[in-house]
N, C-alpha and C positions, 0 to 999 in steps of 0.2 A: 504493500500500500504506500509506503514511504517513497518508493521509486516512482510512483505515479504522481504523488503530491508535489514533487519538485518541479513538474511541468505546469502546475497550476499557478496563476498569478496570486500574489499575496493580497491581503486586505489593504495594506498600505499602497501597493501598486495600483489597485483598483481606485482607491481614493485619489491618488496622484493623477490617474488618467482622467477622472471626472473633473478634477480641478483644472487640469490642462485644457480640457474641452471647453469649460466655462470661460477660461481666459481667452481662448481662441475666438469664442463667439463675441466677447466684448471687443477684441481687437478688430474683428471684421466690420464693426460699425464705424470705425474711424476712417478718415480720408486715406487715400492710397499712400501718400508720402509719409503720413504718420505710421501707417501699418509697416512700411519698410523700416522705419527707425526702430519700432518696437521689435520687429523680427531680428534685426541686426544686433540689438542690445541683448535680446534673449539668447541669440547664438553665442555671443561673446561670454555671457554670464554662465551658460550651461554647456559649454563645448566639451567638458569632461563627463557630462552626465549621460546615463543610458537613454534618457528620454529624447535627447538630441539624436542619438543613433537610430531611434525608431521613426524619425521623421525626415523627409527630404526637404530641407529648408528652402532651397532654391525654387523647386516646383510648387511649394506651398505658397510662396510669395507671387510667383509668376507661372501659372499653370501652362502657359504657352511653351515653356521650356521642357515640359515633361517628355522624356524620350520614349518613343514607341507607344504601344497601345495600353500597356498595363500601368496601373498606379504603383507607387512605391510599396505599399502594403501588399498588393497582389503579387508583385515581382518577388518579394522576399518570402512568400508563403511556401510551405512544403520543405522537405529535406530534413537535415539535422539541426537547422536553426543556427543561432550565433554561438559557436563553440570555439573559435580561434582567437587567442589573445595575442599580446605583443610578442611573446617568446616564439610561439608557433609561426606567426606572420613573418618575423625576422628570419627564422630558419627557412620559411617558405621561399623567401627571396634569395637567401644564401644558397639553398639547395638547388634552386633553378639556375642561378648564375654560374656557380662553380660546377661545371660539367666537363664534358670532353674537351671544350674549347681551350682551356688553359693547359691541358695536358697534351693536346694534339695540334692546335693551329699555329703555335709560334714558329714552326718550321716553314709552313706555307706563307706566313706573313713575311718572314725574313727573306724567303725566296722571291716574293713579289717586289719588295722595296729595295733589296740588295745590300742593306747595311744594318749593323746592330743598332747604331744610333737612331736611324730612321724608324726601325722597328719599335724601339722603346718609346720614341716620341708618339707613335700611333697608339700605343697602349695608354699613354697619358692622355692623348686626345680622346680616346674612347671613354676614359673615366670622366673627363670634363663634359663631353657630349651626353653621356649617360646621366650625369647629375642635372644638366639643363633639362633633359627630357623628363627626369624624375620630378622636378619641380613643376613642370607643366602638367604632368599627369596628377600631381598632388592637388593642384588647383581644380582640375576637373573632378577628381575622385572625391574631394571634400564637398564640392558643389552637388554632385550626383553620387551619393554613397550606395550604389547598388552594383551587383555583379555584371560582368560583361566587358569592362574596360573600354577599348576604343569603340566598340559597338554602341555603347550608351552615349559617348561623347559625340560621335558622328550623327546619331539620331537626334540629339538635342540641338545641333547646329544646322544640319543640312536636311531640312524637313520637306523640301520640294526639289525634284519630284518625289512623291511619297514612297517610302520604302526603298528608294534606289540606293542610298548609302548603306542601309542594312544588308541588302542582298549582295552588294559588292564586297562588303566586309565578310559576309558569310561565305562567299565563294573562296576568298583568300584564306579564311580561317580553317575551312574544311579541307581544301585541297592541299594547303601548305602547313596545316597544323599538326604535322606528324613528328614523331621522335625517332625516325629511322636512323639518322646519323648516330645518335647515342647507342642504339642497338647494334649497329654495324661495328662501331669501335669496341664495344663490350665484347662482341663475338671474336674480333680479331685478337684482342689482348688475351682472352681466355685460351685461344689456340696457341698463341706464342708461349704462354706460360706452360702449357702442356707439352711443348716441344713439337707441335704439329705445324705443318704448312697451312696457311690460312686459305684453304681451298674455297672456291667461290660458293659452292652449294652447302658446304659445311658451315661457312660463315653465315649464310642466309638462314640455315636451319636454326642455329643458335639465336640469331637475332629475332626470328619469329617466335621462338620460345620465350624470350625475354619480354617482348611486347604483349604476348598472350598472358603471361604470368602477371604483369603489372595491371592489365585490364581487369583480370579477375580479382586481384588484390583490392583495387579501389572500388570495383563494382559490387563485390559481395561482402567485404570486410572493411568498411570505410574507416573505422576508428583505428584498426590495426594498420591500415595504409598511412594514416597520419603519424602514428608512432614510428613506423619504419622510415617514413620521410624525414622526421625530425632526427632520428638516430643517424641516418646516412648523412644528413647535413652536418652534424657535429663531426662525424667521421671524416668528411671532406675537409673541414677546417683543420683537423689534426694532421691530415696528409699534407696539406699545403704548408702548414706551420713547420712540419718536418723538413720539407723541401727548402723552405726559406732559411731555417736555422742551419741546415747542411750547407746552403750556399754561403752563409756567413763564414763557416769554418773553411770552406774552399777558398774564399777571398783572403783569409788570414794566411794562406800558404802552407797549412799543416796537413795536406792530403796528398794523394797520389797524382793529382792534376799538376802538370809541370809548370804551366804559366797561366794562372787564373785571371790575370789582368790583360791578357793579349787582346781580347775583343774590345776593350775599352780605350786602348791607346789611340787608335785611329777609327773611332766609332762610326763615322759617317762615310768612310771610304767605300766606294762602289755603290753609292745611293742611286736609285733609279731617277730618271728625269721625266718619266711618263705619268701624267695625271691618272690614266687608267689603272696603272699599277697601284697607286696610292688609294684610289677609290675602291678597287677590288679588295685590297688588304684591309681597308677601313671597315668594309662590310663584315669581314671575318672577325675583326676586333669587336665590333658592335654586337655581333652574334655571340661572342664569348661573354659579353656583358649583359646580354639579353636576359631579362627576368626581373629587372628592378620594378617593373609594373605588375608583377605577378599577383600581388595582393588586390590590385584593382579589379582583377577578374573574378574574385571570390568574396566581395564585400558583403554579400548576403549571409555569409557564414562567419563574419567577423564581429566580435564584441566591440561596442563603441567604435564603429568603423572610422569616424573622422579622426578621433584621437589616436587610435591604433595605427592608422595609415601614416599620420604625420611623424610617428616615432619609428615604426618598423622600416619604412622606405629608406630614409637617409642612413639609418644604422646598418641595415643589411647591405646596401650598396657600398658604404664606406669600408666595411669589413672586407668585402670582395676586392675592391679596388686596391687597397693596400697590399693584400696577399698576392694579387695578380702581378703588380709591378715588381715586388720583391722576388717573386718566383721567376719572372723573366730574367732578372739580374742573376739569379742563381744558375739558370740554364746557360746563360752566356759566359758565366765564370767557369763552368765545368766542361764545356765543349767548344771546339772551334766552329767558326761560321760555316765551314764546309760540312762538318759532321752534322750540325743541326739541320742544314738545308736538305741533306740526304736522308734524314731520319724518318721522313714521312709523318705518320700519325703517332709516332712513338717517342717523341722528344723527351718526355719524362722518364721513359725507360732508359734512354741514352744517358740521361743525367745520372741515374743510379749506377749504371754500368761503369761510367767514367770515375765516379767518386768512390764506389764501394766494391766494384768488381762484378763479374757475370752472375754470381749466385744471388747477390742482392738485386740485380736487374729483374730476375724472375719474381722476386717478392714484390717489387713496386708495380710490376705489370698487373699483378692481382689487385693491388690498391686502385690502379687506374680503372680497371674493369669494374670494380665495385662502385667507383665514383660514377662511371657511365650508367650503371644500374640506378644509382640515385637520381640521375637526370630523368629517368622514366617516371619519376614521381610528380610530374606536372599536374596530375589530376588531384592532388592533395587538397587542400582547401583553396587551392588549385593543385592534384597529387604529385609531388617534388622532384627532379629535373628529367629521366623518363618517369620516376615516381612523382616528381613535382610538376613537370610539364603536362603530363597526362591528367593529373588531378585538375589542373586549371583548364586545360583544353576541353575536358568533358563538360565543365560548367559553362564555358562559352558556348559550346554546341547546344547545351540545354537551353540557354537564354535565347539563342536564335530560334530554336524550335518553339519556345514559349511565345515568341513574338509573332509566330504564324508564318515564317518563311516556308514555302511549300517544299516538303520533303517526301520521298517515296514512302508509301504505307501510312501516310497521315502523321499529323504532329502530336497527337495524344501520346503515342508510344515514345517518340524521341524526346518529348518534354518531360516525361515521367521519371520517377525515382524507382522504377521497377528493377529488381524484384523486392529489395529490402525496404523500400519506402524512405531510405535515408541517402542513398548515393545514386547518381544518374548513370547506371550501366548502359542505357541506350546512347547517351552522349559519349561514353567511352567507346562504344562500338563504332560511332561515326569517326572518332579519332583513330581507331584501329585500322579501318579499311585503307586509307591512303598510306599509312605506315607500312602495311603489308605490301602494297603495290610498289612502293619505292624500294623496299628491301629486296623484292624479287626481281624487278624489271632491269635496272641498269647494273653494269659491273661495279662492284664495291670500290675499286681503286679510283674510278672517275666519279662515282656517285657522291662520295663524302664532300669533296671541295665544291662540286657543282650544286649540291643541295644547300650548302651554306650561302652560296652566291644567290641562288634563286629565292631562298627565304628572305634574304636581306633587301632585295630590290622592291618588291611590293610593299614591304614594311616601311620603306622610306617614303613611298607614295602616300601611304596612310598617315605617316608622321607629318608630312607636308600639309595635308588637309586638316589634321588635328590642330597644328599651330595656327594656321589661317583661321580656324574656328575660334581659337582663343582670342585672337585680335578682334574678330567679329563680335564676340560676346562682350568683350571689354568696351567696344564702341556702342553697340546697340542696347546692351543690358548692364549699364555701369553700376546700378544700385542694388542688384541682387546680391544676397549674402555670399561671401567667399571666405570660408574659414581659413584658407591659405591662398596667398597671392604670390605668383612668381614675379621676380624682378624682370621687367620687360626686355632689357638688353640681353638677358640670358635666353629669352624666347626668340629674339631676333637672331642671335648667334646660332641657335639650334635650327632655325629656319634656313639660314644661309648654308649651314652644313648639309641639310637635307637637299637643297637645290643642287649643291655641288655633287652630292652622291647620286643624284638623278641624271646629271649630264655627263660627268667624267667617264663612266663606264663605256660610253660610246666612242671615246677617243682611243686611237690605236695604242696598245701597250708597247713597251720598248722592244720586246721579243717578237711582236707581231702575232703572238699565239694566245696570250693570256695564261692562266694557270690550270686550265682543264682541257689541254689538247687531247684528241684531235677536234674537240668541239670549238666552234668559233668563239672568240673572246666576248662578243656581244650577245651570245645566245641566251645567257641567263637573264639579261634585261628583257629580251623579247618574250621569253617564256613568262616572266613576271607580269609584263604588260598584257600578254594574252590571257592570263588568268583573270586579271581585272576586267578585261573586255568580256570575257565569258560571263562574269557577274552582270554586266550591263545587258547582255543578250538574254540571260535567264530572267532578269527583272522585266524586260520588254515582253517576253513570252508569257509572263504571269499577269502583268498590269495593263499592257497595251493591246496585244493580239486578241484577247477575248472581246474587247470592245468592237473590233472589226466584225465580229459575229453577233453583236447585240447583247453581250453579257458583261457583267462586272463581278468582282469578288468583294463581298461586304464582311466586315469583321464582327465576331461575337466572342464572348468570353465563357470559359467553362472551367469549373473546378474539378480536378481529378480526385480519385479516391485517396491519394496520398497527400492531399492538400495543395498540390501545385495548381496554380491558375495559368491557363494557356489560352492564347488567342487563336481562334479558328476562323477560317474564311469560307463562306458559302457562296456558290455561284448564283447570281440573280440576274434575271432578264432586265435590261434597261428599258424603262417605260418611255 
């Protein structure tokens, strides 16, 4: 009985709700300007209180800003409720960011830009850009504290044509929202540890097993998935701290590395002069930092979402940025530039081999593989990096289904928390399908770097429109409450970087081939644009083509058995 009582509101809570409702009624009788002042004051006075987390201040003041069809209360209904605190949210970010990127991409980044100094500068630039982006997303996230991330912010800004922004984002999120790269690296490292050749189909088989396991973990045992995600996040921090401390020892000159300072004497020698090389490498760096917005995707599951987001976001990204830069210095201290460039996706393994010998190399390869498994946790409250990425991706897919985006077999199933009533296994299945396709279809050697590039380009297109939307809201809606406001020069810098990253990849690289030969260097940009165009065509087939035949789709809301509210569209003949 006690286990059931904890889910019931206390008498004090019910009294607070009645008091709040009465106060809201009194405020509604005031002139609009005075209403805004009262709302802003209330937001400032109660920013740390749970009652603020239960309301969407911005849309309460200006309902025109409500993103999508569902109200805030309807959107947050169903599932496990608010169960993630500051600790879990910080680890959700750390676990999503610290993935295969820091262990695998330094070699390809160095190969693109040609010098150690330029490579380190890009890691610093990625840190700065990520913080600028984080502050922009903090402003949006505290204005609209609901799950979905960019989906919500695009819907709030780009309302016409109706549902176009939602469908374009949905196409990108579903097609490119996979964790195939983490699964591939996990499989390769497991095979190396076992002393086997990374055969193509064996690699694929292990990768499929990993993504299947993570799907079932988050779909059937959601609380265990969160615990595993948190544990793996802590484990990742320990691994990187070990690499960093080992790097300090190497730099002191008391290891088997003959000249640990060699790469730093002429750090910028051999730097590339091609904008394409730097843009492509920057995509990889930003992909390694990707995850600072992870909590934004699962705010319906977060306690006191405004307060928690403002703490967990900067804290999680800061931890990762410091570890990333120090880890890169450790790599460059332990190996020559040529060794790192040729190491492929095993630069961390090379580090251990050079510092501790071949036996220790096998031990680290296991650590790297386990870290890649942690990445599968994207689904955590978004599940943590395949555990974190998958956790978050599933909830994004669920939000898209709740919004009524037409999906095969209807939206009720895809929006539900079937079968447990707590975790969106259908959303996980949507995430699983493209991951399986990417694992099986292309050769793993080409797939990993190409996937990183393809994921990055559409993301920059979305980032561009998010920042433009920020400026638009500042201009058109200057008085709506903003619990956090980004300093506009940071937003301008982020916008300039996004524009550069959209243009530069089309400029020929220094080697004329890019980093995914035999594929053309510009192919990943075209594939990214094609995915966005596919979203436009899908929207047109849903919203425009039926009108040619005298029909239109009208929305209605339905509450599922697990408490989830979903928007459904019915075909209606135009009168």
